[in-house]
Every structure is written in C-alpha cells, then in structure tokens.
C-alpha positions in Angstrom: -5.0 8.4 -28.1 -7.9 8.2 -30.5 -7.2 6.9 -34.2 -9.9 7.1 -36.8 -9.4 5.1 -40.0 -11.5 5.5 -43.0 -10.3 2.8 -45.3 -12.4 3.5 -48.5 -13.3 7.1 -47.9 -13.4 9.3 -51.1 -14.2 13.0 -51.4 -17.8 12.2 -52.6 -18.7 9.5 -50.1 -18.3 8.6 -46.4 -16.3 5.6 -45.4 -18.5 2.4 -45.2 -16.7 1.4 -42.1 -15.4 3.7 -39.3 -12.7 2.3 -37.0 -11.8 4.2 -33.6 -9.1 2.9 -31.3 -9.2 4.4 -27.9 -7.3 3.2 -24.8 -7.2 -0.4 -26.0 -10.7 -0.7 -27.4 -11.2 -0.7 -31.2 -14.7 0.2 -32.2 -15.7 -0.8 -35.7 -18.9 0.8 -36.9 -20.7 -0.3 -40.1 -21.5 3.0 -41.7 -24.0 2.5 -44.5 -27.2 3.7 -42.4 -29.1 4.6 -45.5 -28.9 0.9 -46.5 -29.2 -0.4 -43.0 -25.6 -1.3 -43.1 -26.1 -4.0 -45.7 -23.0 -5.5 -47.1 -21.6 -4.4 -50.3 -18.3 -4.9 -51.7 -16.7 -1.7 -50.2 -17.9 -2.5 -46.8 -17.0 -6.2 -46.8 -13.4 -5.3 -48.2 -13.0 -2.6 -45.5 -14.2 -5.0 -42.8 -11.8 -7.8 -43.7 -9.0 -5.4 -43.6 -9.9 -3.6 -40.5 -10.5 -6.9 -38.6 -7.0 -8.1 -39.8 -5.3 -5.0 -38.4 -7.0 -4.9 -35.0 -6.5 -8.7 -34.6 -2.7 -8.1 -35.2 -2.4 -5.0 -33.2 -1.2 -5.5 -29.5 -2.3 -2.2 -28.5 -6.0 -3.4 -29.2 -7.2 -5.5 -26.1 -11.0 -5.7 -27.0 -13.0 -5.1 -30.2 -16.5 -3.8 -30.6 -18.6 -4.3 -33.7 -21.8 -2.1 -34.2 -23.7 -0.4 -36.8 -24.6 3.3 -37.6 -28.3 4.4 -37.7 -31.2 2.2 -36.8 -29.6 -1.3 -38.0 -26.7 -3.4 -36.9 -26.5 -5.2 -40.3 -29.1 -6.7 -42.5 -26.7 -8.9 -44.5 -25.8 -8.9 -48.1 -26.7 -5.8 -50.2 -29.3 -7.3 -52.4 -29.2 -4.5 -54.8 -25.6 -5.1 -55.5 -26.2 -9.0 -55.6 -29.0 -8.6 -58.3 -26.3 -6.6 -60.5 -23.7 -9.3 -59.8 -26.2 -12.2 -61.0 -25.4 -10.8 -64.6 -21.8 -11.4 -64.2 -20.9 -15.0 -64.6 -17.7 -14.7 -62.7 -19.4 -13.3 -59.6 -21.3 -15.6 -57.4 -22.4 -15.8 -53.9 -19.8 -18.6 -53.2 -17.0 -16.0 -54.3 -18.3 -13.5 -51.6 -18.6 -16.1 -49.0 -15.0 -17.3 -49.4 -13.5 -13.9 -50.1 -15.4 -12.0 -47.6 -17.7 -13.7 -45.2 -15.5 -16.6 -44.2 -12.4 -14.4 -43.4 -14.7 -11.8 -41.4 -16.2 -14.8 -39.3 -12.8 -16.4 -38.8 -11.4 -13.2 -37.5 -14.3 -12.4 -35.2 -14.1 -15.9 -33.9 -10.4 -16.6 -33.5 -8.7 -13.3 -32.8 -6.6 -13.6 -29.5 -8.8 -11.0 -27.8 -12.5 -10.7 -26.9 -15.0 -9.3 -29.4 -18.4 -7.7 -28.5 -21.2 -7.1 -30.7 -23.3 -4.0 -29.9 -26.7 -4.8 -31.5 -28.2 -1.3 -32.0 -30.9 -2.5 -34.4 -31.9 -5.4 -36.6 -29.3 -8.0 -37.3 -30.2 -10.3 -40.2 -28.6 -12.8 -42.6 -24.7 -12.4 -42.4 -25.2 -9.7 -40.1 -26.6 -12.0 -37.5 -23.9 -14.6 -38.3 -21.2 -11.9 -37.6 -22.9 -11.1 -34.2 -23.1 -14.8 -33.3 -19.4 -15.0 -33.9 -18.7 -12.4 -31.2 -18.3 -13.5 -27.4 -20.9 -11.1 -26.2 -23.9 -9.7 -27.7 -25.4 -6.7 -26.0 -28.7 -5.7 -27.6 -30.7 -2.7 -27.5 -34.3 -3.2 -26.7 -35.2 -2.1 -30.3 -33.1 -4.9 -31.9 -34.4 -7.8 -33.7 -32.7 -11.0 -35.0 -33.6 -12.8 -38.2 -31.6 -15.4 -40.0 -33.3 -14.4 -43.4 -31.5 -16.9 -45.7 -34.3 -19.2 -46.4 -36.6 -16.2 -47.0 -34.6 -15.4 -50.3 -34.2 -19.2 -51.0 -30.5 -19.4 -49.8 -28.8 -21.8 -47.6 -27.0 -20.0 -44.6 -23.5 -18.8 -44.4 -21.1 -16.9 -42.1 -21.1 -19.7 -39.8 -24.7 -19.8 -38.9 -24.8 -23.5 -39.1 -22.0 -23.7 -36.7 -22.9 -21.0 -34.2 -26.8 -21.2 -33.9 -26.9 -24.9 -32.9 -24.4 -24.3 -30.2 -26.3 -21.4 -28.8 -29.8 -22.8 -29.0 -29.6 -26.5 -29.9 -30.1 -28.1 -33.3 -33.8 -28.2 -33.2 -34.4 -24.7 -32.5 -31.4 -23.5 -34.9 -33.1 -25.4 -37.6 -36.6 -23.7 -36.8 -35.0 -20.3 -36.8 -33.3 -21.1 -40.2 -36.0 -22.7 -41.9 -38.7 -20.6 -40.9 -37.0 -17.1 -40.7 -38.8 -14.3 -38.5 -37.6 -11.5 -36.7 -36.9 -12.5 -33.1 -37.3 -9.5 -30.6 -34.6 -8.5 -28.2 -36.5 -10.1 -25.1 -37.1 -13.5 -26.7 -33.3 -13.4 -28.1 -32.3 -13.0 -24.5 -34.7 -15.9 -23.3 -33.2 -18.1 -26.1 -29.6 -17.4 -25.3 -29.0 -15.6 -28.5 -27.8 -12.3 -26.8 -26.0 -11.8 -23.6 -27.9 -8.7 -22.3 -30.8 -6.4 -23.3 -30.6 -2.6 -22.5 -32.7 0.4 -23.4 -31.6 1.9 -26.6 -30.2 5.0 -25.2 -28.0 3.1 -22.7 -26.5 0.8 -25.3 -23.2 2.4 -26.1 -22.6 3.1 -22.4 -23.3 -0.5 -21.3 -21.0 -1.8 -24.2 -18.4 0.7 -23.2 -18.2 -0.5 -19.7 -18.1 -4.3 -20.7 -15.4 -3.4 -23.3 -13.4 -1.4 -20.7 -13.5 -4.3 -18.2 -12.4 -6.7 -21.0 -9.7 -4.5 -22.3 -8.3 -4.1 -18.8 -8.1 -7.8 -18.1 -5.8 -10.6 -19.1 -5.9 -10.6 -22.9 -3.8 -13.7 -23.3 -6.0 -15.7 -21.1 -9.2 -14.4 -22.8 -7.8 -15.4 -26.2 -6.8 -18.8 -24.8 -10.2 -19.4 -23.4 -11.8 -18.5 -26.6 -9.5 -21.2 -28.5 -10.1 -23.8 -25.9 -13.9 -23.5 -26.3 -13.8 -23.6 -29.9 -11.4 -26.6 -29.9 -13.5 -28.5 -27.5 -16.5 -28.2 -30.0 -15.2 -30.7 -32.2 -12.7 -32.8 -30.0 -13.0 -35.8 -27.9 -12.3 -35.3 -24.1 -8.7 -36.6 -24.1 -7.8 -34.1 -27.0 -9.6 -31.3 -25.3 -7.6 -32.0 -22.0 -4.4 -32.0 -24.0 -5.3 -28.7 -25.8 -6.2 -27.1 -22.3 -2.6 -28.3 -20.8 -1.0 -26.5 -23.8 -3.0 -23.4 -23.2 -2.5 -23.5 -19.5 1.3 -23.8 -20.1 1.1 -20.7 -22.2 -0.9 -18.6 -19.8 1.0 -19.9 -16.9 4.2 -18.4 -18.2 2.7 -15.0 -19.0 3.3 -11.8 -17.5 -0.4 -11.4 -16.5 -0.4 -14.5 -14.5 2.6 -13.4 -12.5 0.9 -9.9 -12.1 -2.3 -11.6 -10.8 -0.7 -13.9 -8.4 1.5 -11.0 -7.1 -1.4 -8.8 -6.8 -3.6 -11.5 -4.9 -0.8 -11.9 -2.4 -0.4 -8.2 -2.0 -4.4 -7.9 -1.6 -4.4 -5.3 -4.5 -6.1 -5.3 -7.9 -3.8 -6.7 -10.7 -2.6 -4.5 -13.5 -2.5 -6.5 -16.7 -0.5 -5.7 -19.9 -1.9 -8.4 -22.1 1.3 -10.4 -22.3 
C-alpha cells in the first residue's frame, strides 16, 4: 500500500513536504526545490508533524529523509529570516526550540532506523538533520557545509553534539569555524557519510538499504540507537546497566524468538518489529 500525505498543500502551491509510506518504509521528501529545500515555517511545521507521525506508526519500520531537485537542504530560509528580523516576537531561538530541536530529537530518538539520502548540498540545519540520522548515503554530487559561522551565527540542530562524535572535537571546530563545502569523497574519508554512490544510483542504493532495515528487527535497532546515545554521556557502570535493561526488553521480544527459531531451523527469520 502507498500513502501520500501533503500536510500543507493548497490549490495554489505544492506541499512543502511529501510523505510516502510503502511496505514499511516512509520516504520524507523536502519539496521546495526552487529554494534548494531551505526551511521556511511551512516546511518546518510539516516536518515536525510528519516525523511525529512516522515515529509513532508501528507500520513504519524505516524512515528516509531526502530532498527534491538539486539540494538536500540548505538550512534556514534566509529570505523568511530577514522578514522575521522586523518582528520582535520572532527570533532564531524561537525556531530552534519550536522546530529544529523537535526535528532533530525525532530523527535521533525514534525507535526505528533513519537514513538520510543526500541528493545534493546539505548545509546549516540541513546538514545537522542529516547528521542526526543513522546512515548518510550521498550522491557523488553532494556537498556538506556547516554554514553557520558564514552568517555570523552559532550552530544549532545538534551540530555541536553530532559533529565531534563523528570527526572529533578538533575537526568539528575546524568545520564549524571555517565553513566550506566538503565534497562527497572527502566527507566519506572524514566519516561524515556512510557511502557515496553515483547520482543516478542514489535512490536505488537507499531503497535497498531501507528495505534491509525495514525487514530487520525494529525493536533491536531502536534499542541499539538508544544504547549508543545513552553511553555518549554515561559512565561505564551506567552504560552497562542501561544495556542490561535494553537486553531484557529485546530478549523478551517476538523478533528475538523468531531469530532463535530461524537459526535452529536453518532458515531466514521473519521479523515483525515487536
């Protein structure tokens, strides 16, 4: 079954976000190609809502975030931001708390795997969104740029948390303080992306990975995500205790029983995500 959701569509304008759910995989496609998928309020509202829905939907076993056109996402829509500067009640802090933080929290903590398909440039908050995902499959035409310091801003959307964990504090500060577009091959060497593929093979490669993840043990995947995140700020004793709790949870799951039964029967397991 395929479901298409257009959260903010009107007769005069296309939806800023396209959501398609097919056989357990939710594709969330940023859909402002004329603006390089920059984040205006309509797109941010739609993304918060859609991520909440797919995170809570047991039929969704894997989430893919990508962009339309030649960009993944270039971050905040600066034209809208310039207009908001005249409104004393609207600040960057407001959109960080109302939009960016909930988006990154959902991407990072939902109990299922998330893949970023980087079809083009990922910059600013757009890059931060990609870094919050488990996998980043990049087109050979993609480029990554932190961008924040280039417009005299601090970083947001988890960049200060995710970048040092991927490349180390020194390299993270270099990329943040001296922003530049990092090409796909260098991003791969730095560990910023998982894999680089030719542009015309991106959706196929992402689709194959998403299919593998959607067919896998969803509860175990979610628990591994939580364990890795927890251990980043925990001492060994607390990390071990958390692992024990998650092992008890997954050990009592239907998927674990299915895996053990399949192993003994020498056949592939069929997982239900429970």
